[in-house]
C-alpha positions in Angstrom: 0.0 0.0 0.0 2.7 2.4 1.0 4.9 1.7 -2.1 1.9 2.3 -4.5 1.2 5.6 -2.7 4.8 6.6 -3.0 4.8 5.7 -6.7 1.7 7.8 -7.4 3.3 10.8 -5.6 6.6 10.4 -7.6 4.7 10.2 -10.9 2.6 13.3 -10.0 5.8 15.2 -9.0 7.4 14.3 -12.3 4.3 15.5 -14.2 4.4 18.8 -12.3 8.0 19.4 -13.0 7.5 18.6 -16.7 4.6 21.1 -16.8 6.7 23.8 -15.2 9.5 23.2 -17.8 7.0 23.3 -20.6 5.5 26.6 -19.3 9.0 28.2 -19.0 9.9 27.1 -22.5 6.7 28.4 -23.9 7.2 31.8 -22.2 10.8 32.0 -23.5 9.6 31.3 -27.0 6.9 34.0 -26.6 9.5 36.6 -25.5 11.7 35.7 -28.4 8.8 36.2 -30.8 7.9 39.5 -29.3 11.3 40.9 -30.4 10.3 40.2 -33.9 13.7 39.0 -35.0 14.9 35.4 -35.2 18.3 36.1 -36.8 21.4 37.3 -35.0 23.3 40.5 -36.0 27.0 39.9 -36.3 27.7 43.6 -35.7 28.4 45.4 -32.5 26.6 48.3 -31.0 28.8 51.3 -30.2 27.1 51.5 -26.8 24.2 50.1 -24.8 23.0 51.3 -21.4 20.1 48.8 -20.9 21.7 45.6 -22.1 20.0 42.2 -21.7 23.0 39.7 -21.8 22.5 36.0 -21.7 25.3 33.5 -20.9 24.6 31.9 -24.3 26.6 34.7 -25.8 23.6 36.7 -27.1 22.3 40.1 -26.1 19.7 42.7 -26.9 19.7 46.4 -26.1 16.5 48.0 -24.7 17.8 51.6 -25.1 15.3 54.1 -26.5 17.2 56.5 -28.7 16.6 59.4 -31.1 18.5 57.4 -33.9 19.5 53.8 -34.1 23.1 52.7 -34.4 24.1 52.1 -38.0 24.7 48.4 -37.4 21.1 47.9 -36.3 19.1 45.9 -38.9 15.6 46.3 -37.4 15.0 49.8 -35.9 11.4 50.2 -34.7 9.6 53.4 -33.7 8.6 53.0 -30.0 7.4 56.6 -29.3 5.9 59.2 -31.6 5.0 62.1 -29.4 6.4 64.6 -28.5 9.6 63.4 -30.3 10.0 60.3 -32.4 12.2 57.7 -30.6 13.5 54.3 -31.7 14.7 50.9 -30.4 17.0 48.4 -32.1 15.3 45.0 -31.8 18.2 43.0 -33.2 19.8 40.1 -31.2 23.6 40.5 -31.2 26.4 37.9 -30.7 29.1 38.7 -28.1 29.0 41.0 -25.1 27.4 44.3 -24.5 29.3 47.5 -25.5 30.0 50.3 -23.0 27.1 52.3 -21.5 26.0 55.2 -23.7 27.0 58.7 -22.6 24.2 61.0 -21.7 24.0 64.1 -23.9 
């Protein structure tokens, strides 16, 4: 009786853990899709203050700027009023550049 109860508990725990991993993988895929870019950019940004670096060697930059860096392939408008501002949505290979200097 005790061994069958223990077996049921272990199976339920395994299912729970698998469900958690599946939810995390789905969330990570959704975050990647929201960036709108599946290819990596081999260039390097001149600077980035709000860098999202991962230990996989990839990074994105969440800086909102008046003009995207020339190496940026996908530069999206993120704010129109009072002044138009942009964000580079590329995923880069390597490490983040130095923080941007404030003007």
